[in-house]
N, C-alpha and C positions, 0 to 999 in steps of 0.2 A: 526621489522623483515625485515631487508634490503634484505635478500636473497629471501624471499617470495614476497616482493614488486617488486624486479627486475624480478623475474620469471613471475609473472602475467602481468607485464608491457610489456613483450616481446611477449605475446600471440597475434598472428596475427588475423585479422578479419576472415579469412577463417577457422581458427581453433576453433573459439568460439563455433561452433555447435557440436564439438566433446568433450562431457563431459564424464569423466570416470564412472559416475553414470547414467545408462540408464533411471532412473526415474527422472533425472534432465534434462529437455529437453529445449535446447536453440534454438531460431530461430531469424532471422534478417529480419525485414521488412524495405526496403530501404526508401520508400516514407512516409513522415509524415502523409499525409492525409489518406493513406491506413492503416497506423498504428492505427489511432484513430477509423476508421471505423471497423477494425478487432477487436479492443478492444470492441466496442459496440456490434458487432455481437456475440462475445463470450459470453458476459453477457446476451443478449437477447435470444440467443440460449439455454443457460442453464435454463433460466426462462421458456421458452416455453416447453422444454423437461420435466421439472418437472411437469408442468401443464398437459401435455399429459399423464404422468405416474400417475397422481392423487396423488401427494405428495407435501408436503411443500417444499419450496426452502428457505434455510437459507444462507445468504450471508454477508460477511464482506467486506465493501467498503471503499476505500480511498477517500479523498476530493481533490485529485490532482493527475494527471492533471484532467481537467474538460471537455475537448472537446468531449471525448467519451460519456459523459452523454447527450450532445446535440443530438448526433446521436442516442443514445439508446432511448431517449424519443420520437424522431420523428418516429423511426421504430415501437415502441410500439403503438403509436397513429395510424399510418398508417395501421398496421396489426390488430388493435383492440385486443390487447393481454391483458386480465384482469390479474391483479397482486394481487388478493385477497389471493393467496397462498404464497406470498413473505414476508419474515421476514428479514429486513435489519438491520445490525449493523455497524455503522461507526467505523472506527479504533480508532479515536482520536479526541481531541478538545483542543484548547489552554486554558490556565489558567493563572491567574495573580499571583503576588508574594505571595499572601496569600493562593493560592491554589484554588481560586474560578474559576470555569470554565466559559468560555465566554458565554454570553447570546445569544440566537438565533437571536435577532434583531441586534446584532453588525455585521456590514458588513464584518469584518475580520474573523468572526467565520466560522467554517466548516459547521455548521448547516445552516447558511445563504446561503452559497455557494451551498449546496446540494439541498435546496428547490428552489433556483433561477434557477439552471442549470439542475436539474433532476426531482425531485418529483413534483415541481410546474409546470413543463412543460407537465407532463403526464395528459391526460384528467381525470377529477375528477372521472368519473365512472369507470375508469380503474385502478386508483391509489390504492396502498395498504392502508388498514385502518391505520390511524395515530398511533394507538396503536402498530402497527407492524413495525414502522419506529423508530429505536433506535439510540440514540447518547450518548456517555459516558459523564458523568458530575461529578462534585465533590460530588453530592448527591448519585449517583448510581455506581460509579466506583468500590466500594468494592465488589459488587456482579454482575458486568457486565459480567464477564466470566461465572458465573453460569447461567445467563439468556440465554446465547448462548447454554450452555450444556443442559439446561432443554428442549430445542427444538430438541435435538439429535445431537447437534454440527453443525458447519457450513459445508455446501456442498462445498463451495469454499471461500478462502480468497484472495481477490484481493489486490494489493499493488504496491509500487515502492520502490526504495532504496535511502536513503538520503546520503548526502555528507560524513558523518562520518560512513556510512554503516547502518544507522538505518532502522528499519522496524516499521511502524507507528511512534511513538515517543519513541520507546524503544532504548535508546541512547548508544553509545560506552562506556561511562564512567561507566554505571551501571554494567558492567562486573566485576568491582572491588569488588562488594558486594557478590560475590558467590565463594565458594571454589572449585566448579567443574562445568563442562559443564552440567552435569546431573541436578544439582540443578538449574542452570540458565534456563534450558529448562522447568522447572516446574513453573517458576515465572509467575504470572498472572497480570491482569489489575491493574493499580495503578496511583497515581500522581507522576510525574517525573520533575526534573529540565532539561531544554533544554541544550544541548551541545552548546558551542559557535559557532561551525561550522554550526549547525542547525539554529541558530539565523541569521547568515550571509546568509545562503542559503535562508531562508524565506525573508530576507531583499532585496534580488534581485528583488522581486515582489513589493517592495515599493520604488523603486529608490535608493536602498542601505540604506534606513533609518532603521537602526537596532533598533532605539528607538520605532518603530511601532510594533515590534514583542514581544508578551508576553513572559515572561521568563520560564513559566512552562506549563505543559500539563497533561491531563488525557488520558490514552492510554491503549490499550490491550497490553499483554505481549507475550513472547515466547510461553507460554502454549496455548494461544488461536490460535496463528498462526499454531503451529504444530498439534493441535487437529482437524483442518479442514481436510476434506477428500482430498482436492486439494488446492495448492497454485498457483495462476496465477499472476505473477509479470510482470509489463510493465515499461520499462525504455525509456524515450523519451526526456530528457532535452537537448536542443540545443539552447543556448542563443547567438544570434548574431554570429552564426557559431562556437561557442565554447561550448563543452559539458564537464562539470566537472564530468559527470557520466562515462566517458570512463574508468577511472582508478578504481573507486569503483565498477563498474559493474564487472570488471575482478577479483578484490580482493574477492568480495562476492562469485562469482561463482567458482573460481579456487584456492583461497587462503586457508590457514588453517581454519578448522572449530573451532571457539572458541567464548567466550562470549564478546570479545572486538571488533569483527566485527559482529554485530547482524545479518545481513542478511545472514551470512555464514551458519546459521542453515538450510537454505533452501536446502542446498546440501544433507541433510540427510533425506529428505522427498520428496514425489511426488510433483514436481514443474514444471510448465511451465514458462519459462523465456524469454520474448520477448523484443528485443532491436530494436530501430529505427536505421537507418543506421548511423547517426552521432555519436551515442553512440558506435556502433560496430567498427567504424573506428580504424585503427592502432594508437597506442599511439605515440606521438612525442618523439624523443630522449631526455633524461633528460639533 
């Protein structure tokens, strides 16, 4: 859709915060350090508020970026916030060509990253019980969405946007499987094939070595994203002064809502959409 691409490409930074849906709230945080601290404070603030209200806190978490988790763990430890009421569900996990999800001990797995950068850094007496820390796997993905629903649904689904517009690992090409947007929005957690753009995106963290990136993943679907009471998405990619998220951030937020730009469904639900300055900057001329 060249017309749609040209239209969103032309959106200036100053106009990004003016979205036609008042429930889709865009903000820009210029400084990267303040961006990650704000992300951490948002998460910790919601955890603390739930504790003060005497209720469970059910949260869907991404495994990237990771800097906010460093800050969040430090704040939790410093303020001595117990997390016994927290039930966390990670969005996704890599899987091999046979569909077997990555083991927790593999350094490239999201489980490994979350334990090293977040859960493992929280003082043991404050940490959620291990039984309340969930990761999707080839063994549980079929009922992963039901596990979230059985707890009353997620209070908030945190996330980011991939190069092809993906949310979690729900990829652009999966849209071809659905006859309508309504059917698409009802699709739940499953095993998926990664889009080539996603493999290349992940390879940027391996020196461009696409052979280091598994070809499949287990992931939540649109149903789990939309069922959350709030979606809080944070876009921060700025590699060497170049942000590939500038365009896709605009297409997701201001382009047509359809199943081929997965993140576009955020436009139809209550969503906080936070961009670091380098992502919000004006697009270069094509």
